[in-house]
Phi, psi and omega in degrees: 000137184284164180298321181299317181294320180295319178296318179299320179294322180290322177298317179298318178296320179295322178298319178295318180298319179304313184286326175298318182297321178293315181298314180295324178300318178295316182298315179293322182299323183255027169056042174068011181258090181281355180267351181294147183296331178295319179298314182293333182281320186266339184297326178301337176301331175275309186297329180285342187233011189299327180295315181292319180297319178296315182297318180300312183294322179293323178296319178296319178300319177298316182299328180272008177070028183289348180250008178248355181281153174271093189287352174289344176252020184306137181213195182300327179298318179291328178295320176297321179296319178298316180300312182294318180297319179295320180296313181290331176295322178293318176300322178297320178294316179300315180298318180297309183294329176294318179291322183287331182054048182292157179224120011280164178279160178268130179303141183300327181296336179297321180299313182295314182292319180294326176299314179296319179292322176302312181302315181293317185285315178300312179295322181298317179300316185286320179284336173294325177296316178297315182295324179297325177294324176297317179297321180295325178293341178261008177088013180260138180283121187271359177072241189294332179297331177295324178293317181293321183278336182071019182246144182288153174288144182231134177241159178067053182288164173293129184270120188248136169249130183256132175255111183121109182254035178264198181298321180296317178298318179298319180296320179295318179299313180301313185292323177298320182292321190251001181233002185241013173053029179082005180286339179230153181215123177279116186256342182200153178233143178242136176207141183282349179286110184297333179296330183276345184304134178084347177278176181239144173240113184051040175088357181254130185283140174274111193272342182164193180259188185299332178292346181262003186304311183297315182294317180292321178299319178290318182299318184260010180050052186292133177265332187215138176244129178245123177265111186239066178229073186296342181270356184288153177285164179298324179294317178297315179299319180301317180297317181292317180299318181299321179287314182296324180293342179281351175270174178267007181277151172290139183243129174235160185222143174273129182300167178291164180299330178294326179281330176277076189303319182279355178077003183268125178270127183208152176300328181294340179277348181297145176227158176290155178293146172241161181298335178298331180295340180278346183283330178066036182257126180288157180301150181278132173269128184245148172275084187299325180294317179293321181293311182297333181295324183260355178250327184295133177061024177247159173272123184243132177247129176241111175277151188065031187296341180270351182282182184298307180289315182299316181292323177292324173302315180297317180300314184285322178298323181302330183282350181262009173071049176292155177291321176208140178240127182240124175253117182251128180207151179275344184259114188289329185296312181293324177296321179295316179297317180297318180301314180296320180296313183291324177295327179286315186273336180227071186299336181273353184288133172275098186239141175224137174256125182242130178265116182194159174259136180292348178273349181271096187296323181296312180294319180293324177297320177299317181298313181293322181291321183285323188251340178047062182295141177274329181228133179239123170255115186261097181250358182289128179187153165275129189235349186279114189302304183299320180297318182290335176298327182261356177226056187296328181298316180294322179298316181293314183297313184288313187280324182266306180298316180301320178293317181297314180300311184293318180295318180297317181292326177300319178289318182296326184255020167074027174297144181281322184221144176227118182240119179260140176271118179249194187211155176295342179289351177281351181269123184044060190296136175243012178216163184297315182302311180297320180296319180292325178289329176293317176297322178297322176300320180294323177300315181295318179298315181293325178298326180288348179274353183282194182303146180297154179142312179243129176265136182241142175205156174240147178239122185249130175208173184270210184290150174245137182293133172082002179290161183302124178082001180284173191291328185295307177297330177295314178300315182295321177297319179294322178294318178300329179276000179092009178087181000282162172271134184255128176237136186291319183211145183298330186255003184294138180232157176214154171274142180223147165211167180284155178301317183299314181294316180302315182291321176302318180288326176298314180295321177296318178299323178299328178285334185271342192293146174246332179135129176086005184276156163244109178271136181239123185275143176288113183262002183076205180274145177295148182253132176285126186298327178298316177298320179299315180299315181297319181291322178295321177298315180295316180294340177274359177092017182240167179255122180301142177070349177254293177282317182234123181275157175238128179238155183250126189254351183091152180300139179277165180305128178081000185272134178266152177288320180225134178269161177233152181260342182205159172280153177300323185282353183283341174052075184302136177239148176286152173242187178289349178250130187294341182254007180236125179244160183245124177260141177280113184296131179275152181292145176290165176298160182300323182291319179291320179298320180295318179296320180292333178280351177107000179291147181069023181092354178092162185298321182298314180297317180299315182293319184286317190265333183260300186296319183299339181259002182276161171259183187305308184293317180293327179295315180294327176295320177298318179300317180295326181290322183270342182222086186302332181289346173278108191249013183272000000 
């Protein structure tokens, strides 16, 4: 139904209401006795002028915008408008009848009573329309309101449970009722405030707290859960998400107030849950002044720039206004994608993608000589544990030699800072990858003992969600294929943080470094991989073990059941940043220290001429000799 027809229908209803109010005013004035001679004497004052009286009141209603409001959102503000319009309409009638000097005259009490009745009837029609939409949202046929709204009746709506009985929750309830044509219905509300339990918000009962989510979802056959607490911390949201994800309902979340830049709460702002919501990690606070100080107007080199961490480093560094940003990677495809992305998002950025291996000293020397980077973020590394178990020579050459070559050149060409990306697998390593990263940490520490000029540091953290080859994209790929999802061990745990957060902390550590440090990032509590798999299946809309099965394959070569972030002897110390800790670097083994001092031709010669010619078993034996804590 068109807007014009709906307005015409509303005008017709108002015209009927005007005349009903006059008739009832007369009836009430004469105490329901329409046969009394007074009633018969004064009633013609209305019947002789009803057309004019009706027209006057309708014109006043038009003047007050009573036909331009969205009455599906009618509230106290609209009620005040109805009151004012009715009052001025009564004054218009009095002025008209005074000018006409009709005979008989209309009793003064009729004006007052008709005004009150007008207010009730005009408001009643409009709020009945709003209420009818509510009934339609509950699957009830509203009759004439359907004609006014021009919308079809809908039955069997999606049953929604709302978590959060605050202003945001109320806004979501209103919009669902009046903007979804009955396709959704809020059947229950959850809130942790015990004072609110059993009360109603816009007619919907608050059934309990977060601990009752599963029971309430089952009781009301909930299809969808909406988390509407934009002021809650990440930890609170994580707890609620973990419970909600355990139901079979679809879960959506309202972003935080920081994300709702305009401050407007709307159903359109809702987003589906992501696995990041389960981590419960609050946003990172950065020392923007310190960061911009060492990155702005400087030449920055990121090795492994096309990888997950390296590319995110480039994205974030680009926002700090470097004079030139260089992403160096051996894999051309990722470098090509990154180059196109940065040129699109940062058109003023002086960016170059260089294809090179960090183990190629000649090529790397050319890069340092040509660009003279002030800051080097060394993210290039082989990182896949099972692959490196079967290719230990490549792991050692790339992770240890590549770090040594890059670190030495940074010092030779006057870089101010060198920051290496390490891993929790470097702690008490039980695999080749972890052992090589531990040796790389020693290289960085030893580089920091040299002549002043270049500061060296390593930053150690655990797994990052969504990185290339990490468990989350593997699980999602398996789910897309219909399962099964493979987990190595029922009890295996890992530390996780988002790529964005990890990189923010790496950049922050770069601003804090003095030289020779090992920074260790606060990863929160370890996550059981089985729980992660089950939650990803639920967030994908399936039921674990029913729609998508989970099977256990056993630990892979070199894989630990539980990772560690630091050695006991490292003695973690707090820094000025609550999520960054400082580990006391332990001395390398005597054999590694001798190689770093240049004995036996030096570490570079040993790696190039000895390790590169070894096979798997001899390579692992070499690792044990240079790194006694590697015991495999």
